[in-house]
Each structure stands twice: as C-alpha cells, then as structure tokens.
Backbone as JSON Lines, residues from 0, in Angstrom:
{"i":0,"aa":"M","n":[25.23,-52.16,-34.04],"ca":[25.66,-50.81,-33.76],"c":[24.67,-49.8,-34.31]}
{"i":1,"aa":"T","n":[24.18,-50.04,-35.49],"ca":[23.23,-49.14,-36.11],"c":[21.93,-49.12,-35.3]}
{"i":2,"aa":"A","n":[21.56,-50.27,-34.78],"ca":[20.34,-50.34,-33.98],"c":[20.47,-49.49,-32.72]}
{"i":3,"aa":"A","n":[21.65,-49.49,-32.12],"ca":[21.89,-48.69,-30.91],"c":[21.79,-47.2,-31.24]}
{"i":4,"aa":"I","n":[22.31,-46.79,-32.36],"ca":[22.25,-45.38,-32.77],"c":[20.8,-44.97,-33.03]}
{"i":5,"aa":"V","n":[20.03,-45.84,-33.67],"ca":[18.64,-45.56,-33.97],"c":[17.85,-45.43,-32.66]}
{"i":6,"aa":"I","n":[18.07,-46.36,-31.72],"ca":[17.36,-46.32,-30.44],"c":[17.74,-45.05,-29.68]}
{"i":7,"aa":"L","n":[19.02,-44.72,-29.68],"ca":[19.5,-43.51,-29.01],"c":[18.89,-42.26,-29.64]}
{"i":8,"aa":"A","n":[18.8,-42.21,-30.94],"ca":[18.24,-41.07,-31.65],"c":[16.74,-40.94,-31.34]}
{"i":9,"aa":"V","n":[16.03,-42.05,-31.26],"ca":[14.6,-42.04,-31.02],"c":[14.29,-41.54,-29.6]}
{"i":10,"aa":"F","n":[15.06,-42.02,-28.62],"ca":[14.77,-41.66,-27.24],"c":[15.46,-40.38,-26.79]}
{"i":11,"aa":"S","n":[16.37,-39.84,-27.56],"ca":[17.08,-38.63,-27.13],"c":[16.15,-37.4,-27.13]}
{"i":12,"aa":"V","n":[15.24,-37.31,-28.05],"ca":[14.35,-36.15,-28.13],"c":[13.41,-36.1,-26.91]}
{"i":13,"aa":"P","n":[12.69,-37.16,-26.56],"ca":[11.84,-37.09,-25.38],"c":[12.63,-36.9,-24.08]}
{"i":14,"aa":"L","n":[13.77,-37.55,-23.98],"ca":[14.6,-37.39,-22.78],"c":[15.08,-35.96,-22.64]}
{"i":15,"aa":"T","n":[15.48,-35.36,-23.73],"ca":[15.92,-33.96,-23.7],"c":[14.76,-33.06,-23.28]}
{"i":16,"aa":"A","n":[13.57,-33.33,-23.77],"ca":[12.4,-32.53,-23.41],"c":[12.08,-32.67,-21.92]}
{"i":17,"aa":"I","n":[12.15,-33.87,-21.39],"ca":[11.85,-34.1,-19.98],"c":[12.88,-33.41,-19.1]}
{"i":18,"aa":"I","n":[14.14,-33.56,-19.43],"ca":[15.21,-32.94,-18.64],"c":[15.13,-31.42,-18.72]}
{"i":19,"aa":"S","n":[14.86,-30.89,-19.89],"ca":[14.74,-29.44,-20.06],"c":[13.56,-28.89,-19.26]}
{"i":20,"aa":"S","n":[12.46,-29.6,-19.28],"ca":[11.28,-29.17,-18.55],"c":[11.56,-29.14,-17.05]}
{"i":21,"aa":"A","n":[12.2,-30.16,-16.52],"ca":[12.54,-30.21,-15.1],"c":[13.5,-29.08,-14.73]}
{"i":22,"aa":"W","n":[14.46,-28.83,-15.59],"ca":[15.43,-27.77,-15.33],"c":[14.76,-26.39,-15.32]}
{"i":23,"aa":"L","n":[13.86,-26.15,-16.28],"ca":[13.14,-24.88,-16.33],"c":[12.24,-24.68,-15.12]}
{"i":24,"aa":"K","n":[11.57,-25.75,-14.67],"ca":[10.74,-25.64,-13.47],"c":[11.58,-25.3,-12.25]}
{"i":25,"aa":"A","n":[12.75,-25.91,-12.14],"ca":[13.64,-25.63,-11.01],"c":[14.09,-24.17,-11.03]}
{"i":26,"aa":"K","n":[14.44,-23.67,-12.19],"ca":[14.86,-22.27,-12.31],"c":[13.7,-21.32,-11.98]}
{"i":27,"aa":"K","n":[12.5,-21.66,-12.4],"ca":[11.34,-20.83,-12.11],"c":[11.07,-20.78,-10.61]}
{"i":28,"aa":"L","n":[11.18,-21.91,-9.93],"ca":[10.99,-21.95,-8.48],"c":[12.05,-21.13,-7.76]}
{"i":29,"aa":"D","n":[13.29,-21.21,-8.21],"ca":[14.35,-20.4,-7.62],"c":[14.07,-18.91,-7.77]}
{"i":30,"aa":"A","n":[13.61,-18.53,-8.94],"ca":[13.3,-17.11,-9.19],"c":[12.15,-16.65,-8.29]}
{"i":31,"aa":"E","n":[11.13,-17.48,-8.11],"ca":[10.0,-17.13,-7.25],"c":[10.44,-17.01,-5.79]}
{"i":32,"aa":"R","n":[11.32,-17.89,-5.36],"ca":[11.81,-17.82,-3.97],"c":[12.6,-16.54,-3.74]}
{"i":33,"aa":"N","n":[13.33,-16.1,-4.74],"ca":[14.13,-14.87,-4.59],"c":[13.24,-13.63,-4.57]}
{"i":34,"aa":"L","n":[12.11,-13.65,-5.25],"ca":[11.21,-12.51,-5.28],"c":[10.3,-12.43,-4.07]}
{"i":35,"aa":"A","n":[10.01,-13.56,-3.44],"ca":[9.05,-13.6,-2.35],"c":[9.41,-12.67,-1.18]}
{"i":36,"aa":"P","n":[10.64,-12.65,-0.67],"ca":[10.94,-11.75,0.44],"c":[10.78,-10.27,0.07]}
{"i":37,"aa":"A","n":[11.17,-9.91,-1.13],"ca":[11.04,-8.51,-1.56],"c":[9.56,-8.12,-1.65]}
{"i":38,"aa":"L","n":[8.74,-9.03,-2.15],"ca":[7.31,-8.75,-2.25],"c":[6.67,-8.66,-0.87]}
{"i":39,"aa":"E","n":[7.09,-9.51,0.05],"ca":[6.55,-9.46,1.4],"c":[6.92,-8.15,2.09]}
{"i":40,"aa":"Q","n":[8.15,-7.7,1.89],"ca":[8.57,-6.42,2.48],"c":[7.76,-5.27,1.89]}
{"i":41,"aa":"R","n":[7.56,-5.29,0.6],"ca":[6.79,-4.23,-0.07],"c":[5.34,-4.24,0.43]}
{"i":42,"aa":"L","n":[4.78,-5.42,0.57],"ca":[3.41,-5.54,1.05],"c":[3.29,-5.02,2.48]}
{"i":43,"aa":"A","n":[4.25,-5.35,3.33],"ca":[4.22,-4.86,4.72],"c":[4.32,-3.34,4.75]}
{"i":44,"aa":"L","n":[5.17,-2.76,3.91],"ca":[5.31,-1.31,3.84],"c":[4.01,-0.66,3.38]}
{"i":45,"aa":"L","n":[3.38,-1.22,2.38],"ca":[2.12,-0.67,1.87],"c":[1.0,-0.79,2.91]}
{"i":46,"aa":"E","n":[0.97,-1.89,3.65],"ca":[-0.04,-2.04,4.7],"c":[0.17,-1.01,5.8]}
{"i":47,"aa":"K","n":[1.42,-0.75,6.15],"ca":[1.73,0.24,7.18],"c":[1.3,1.64,6.71]}
{"i":48,"aa":"Q","n":[1.63,1.98,5.47],"ca":[1.24,3.29,4.93],"c":[-0.28,3.42,4.87]}
{"i":49,"aa":"N","n":[-0.95,2.35,4.49],"ca":[-2.41,2.36,4.42],"c":[-3.01,2.61,5.8]}
{"i":50,"aa":"T","n":[-2.47,1.96,6.82],"ca":[-2.97,2.16,8.18],"c":[-2.75,3.59,8.64]}
{"i":51,"aa":"E","n":[-1.56,4.13,8.36],"ca":[-1.26,5.52,8.75],"c":[-2.19,6.5,8.05]}
{"i":52,"aa":"L","n":[-2.4,6.31,6.77],"ca":[-3.29,7.2,6.03],"c":[-4.73,7.1,6.52]}
{"i":53,"aa":"R","n":[-5.16,5.89,6.85],"ca":[-6.52,5.7,7.37],"c":[-6.68,6.45,8.69]}
{"i":54,"aa":"E","n":[-5.68,6.38,9.57],"ca":[-5.73,7.1,10.84],"c":[-5.77,8.62,10.62]}
{"i":55,"aa":"R","n":[-4.98,9.1,9.66],"ca":[-4.97,10.54,9.37],"c":[-6.33,11.0,8.86]}
{"i":56,"aa":"V","n":[-6.93,10.21,7.98],"ca":[-8.25,10.58,7.45],"c":[-9.29,10.58,8.56]}
{"i":57,"aa":"E","n":[-9.23,9.58,9.45],"ca":[-10.18,9.55,10.56],"c":[-10.0,10.76,11.47]}
{"i":58,"aa":"T","n":[-8.76,11.17,11.7],"ca":[-8.5,12.36,12.52],"c":[-9.08,13.6,11.84]}
{"i":59,"aa":"L","n":[-8.84,13.74,10.55],"ca":[-9.39,14.89,9.82],"c":[-10.91,14.89,9.82]}
{"i":60,"aa":"E","n":[-11.51,13.71,9.69],"ca":[-12.97,13.63,9.73],"c":[-13.49,14.06,11.1]}
{"i":61,"aa":"T","n":[-12.79,13.64,12.15],"ca":[-13.2,14.03,13.5],"c":[-13.11,15.53,13.68]}
{"i":62,"aa":"I","n":[-12.04,16.12,13.18],"ca":[-11.87,17.57,13.3],"c":[-12.94,18.3,12.5]}
{"i":63,"aa":"A","n":[-13.16,17.86,11.27],"ca":[-14.12,18.54,10.39],"c":[-15.54,18.43,10.91]}
{"i":64,"aa":"T","n":[-15.92,17.27,11.41],"ca":[-17.29,17.11,11.9],"c":[-17.47,17.75,13.27]}
{"i":65,"aa":"G","n":[-16.4,17.94,14.0],"ca":[-16.49,18.53,15.32],"c":[-16.5,20.05,15.29]}
{"i":66,"aa":"M","n":[-16.12,20.64,14.19],"ca":[-16.09,22.1,14.1],"c":[-17.49,22.65,13.91]}
{"i":67,"aa":"D","n":[-17.72,23.77,14.51],"ca":[-18.99,24.46,14.34],"c":[-19.02,25.07,12.94]}
{"i":68,"aa":"A","n":[-20.16,25.03,12.28],"ca":[-20.25,25.5,10.9],"c":[-19.87,26.97,10.78]}
{"i":69,"aa":"R","n":[-20.16,27.76,11.79],"ca":[-19.85,29.19,11.67],"c":[-18.35,29.47,11.75]}
{"i":70,"aa":"H","n":[-17.57,28.53,12.29],"ca":[-16.12,28.72,12.35],"c":[-15.45,28.47,11.01]}
{"i":71,"aa":"L","n":[-16.18,27.86,10.12],"ca":[-15.59,27.49,8.84],"c":[-15.62,28.61,7.81]}
{"i":72,"aa":"G","n":[-16.48,29.61,7.98],"ca":[-16.6,30.65,6.98],"c":[-16.21,32.01,7.5]}
{"i":73,"aa":"A","n":[-16.3,33.0,6.65],"ca":[-15.97,34.38,7.02],"c":[-16.96,34.92,8.04]}
{"i":74,"aa":"E","n":[-18.21,34.48,7.94],"ca":[-19.22,34.93,8.9],"c":[-18.85,34.48,10.31]}
{"i":75,"aa":"G","n":[-18.34,33.28,10.42],"ca":[-17.93,32.78,11.72],"c":[-16.78,33.58,12.3]}
{"i":76,"aa":"A","n":[-15.84,33.95,11.44],"ca":[-14.7,34.75,11.92],"c":[-15.18,36.12,12.4]}
{"i":77,"aa":"Q","n":[-16.11,36.71,11.69],"ca":[-16.66,38.01,12.09],"c":[-17.39,37.9,13.43]}
{"i":78,"aa":"E","n":[-18.16,36.84,13.59],"ca":[-18.88,36.63,14.85],"c":[-17.91,36.46,16.01]}
{"i":79,"aa":"L","n":[-16.81,35.75,15.76],"ca":[-15.82,35.57,16.81],"c":[-15.2,36.91,17.22]}
{"i":80,"aa":"K","n":[-14.92,37.75,16.25],"ca":[-14.36,39.06,16.56],"c":[-15.34,39.89,17.39]}
{"i":81,"aa":"E","n":[-16.61,39.83,17.03],"ca":[-17.62,40.57,17.77],"c":[-17.73,40.06,19.21]}
{"i":82,"aa":"L","n":[-17.68,38.75,19.38],"ca":[-17.74,38.18,20.72],"c":[-16.53,38.59,21.56]}
{"i":83,"aa":"E","n":[-15.35,38.59,20.92],"ca":[-14.14,39.01,21.64],"c":[-14.25,40.48,22.07]}
{"i":84,"aa":"Q","n":[-14.8,41.32,21.2],"ca":[-14.97,42.73,21.56],"c":[-15.96,42.89,22.71]}
{"i":85,"aa":"R","n":[-17.03,42.12,22.69],"ca":[-18.0,42.18,23.78],"c":[-17.37,41.74,25.1]}
{"i":86,"aa":"L","n":[-16.57,40.68,25.03],"ca":[-15.9,40.21,26.24],"c":[-14.93,41.25,26.78]}
{"i":87,"aa":"Q","n":[-14.25,41.92,25.89],"ca":[-13.31,42.96,26.34],"c":[-14.05,44.13,26.98]}
{"i":88,"aa":"T","n":[-15.19,44.52,26.4],"ca":[-15.94,45.62,27.01],"c":[-16.52,45.22,28.35]}
{"i":89,"aa":"V","n":[-16.96,43.97,28.46],"ca":[-17.49,43.49,29.74],"c":[-16.35,43.43,30.78]}
{"i":90,"aa":"A","n":[-15.19,42.99,30.35],"ca":[-14.06,42.88,31.26],"c":[-13.59,44.25,31.71]}
{"i":91,"aa":"T","n":[-13.63,45.25,30.85],"ca":[-13.2,46.59,31.25],"c":[-14.23,47.26,32.16]}
{"i":92,"aa":"K","n":[-15.5,46.96,31.99],"ca":[-16.55,47.52,32.83],"c":[-16.52,46.91,34.22]}
{"i":93,"aa":"A","n":[-16.09,45.68,34.3],"ca":[-16.11,45.0,35.59],"c":[-14.92,45.33,36.41]}
C-alpha cells in the first residue's frame, strides 16, 4: 500500500503539469478563435477607410495640380475681375 502511495505521489506532479499545460493551450486557442472575427472586421474597416482616404487625396491632388497658379492667390482674383469687366464692356459695345 505504501508503495502505491509513493508511486502515485511521484507521478502525480508530472501528470498534473501535462494536463494543466494541455488545458491552458486549449483555453488559449479558444480565446484566439473568439478574437479572430473581431480583428478581421476591424481590419476590413480600416482597409476600406484607407482606400476612401487615398481616393480623396488623389482627387485633391488632381484639383490642386490642375488649377492655374494665378487662381490660387489674390493676384489671380484681381485678374479675373479685370477680365470680367473687359468682357462686360465688350458685350455692351457689341
């Protein structure tokens, strides 16, 4: 009887460690499976926002590079007013 208790005591520590390790790995895998869908949704949302922002920046770049330099400053606005006045005088003369 004493021999059985000694054998049980000797093997109980490694068996407990093996069982605990397997149980912890199973719990870790369950936790990762539960997080995966949420992370995939977040990643998809971020990719969509990134694409939208990239398109907006490209549109702004197109607008900015397509504008004439004189339209961007006060001098350009003054020139436009002068041209409009000339057109009005030409239109009234005709």
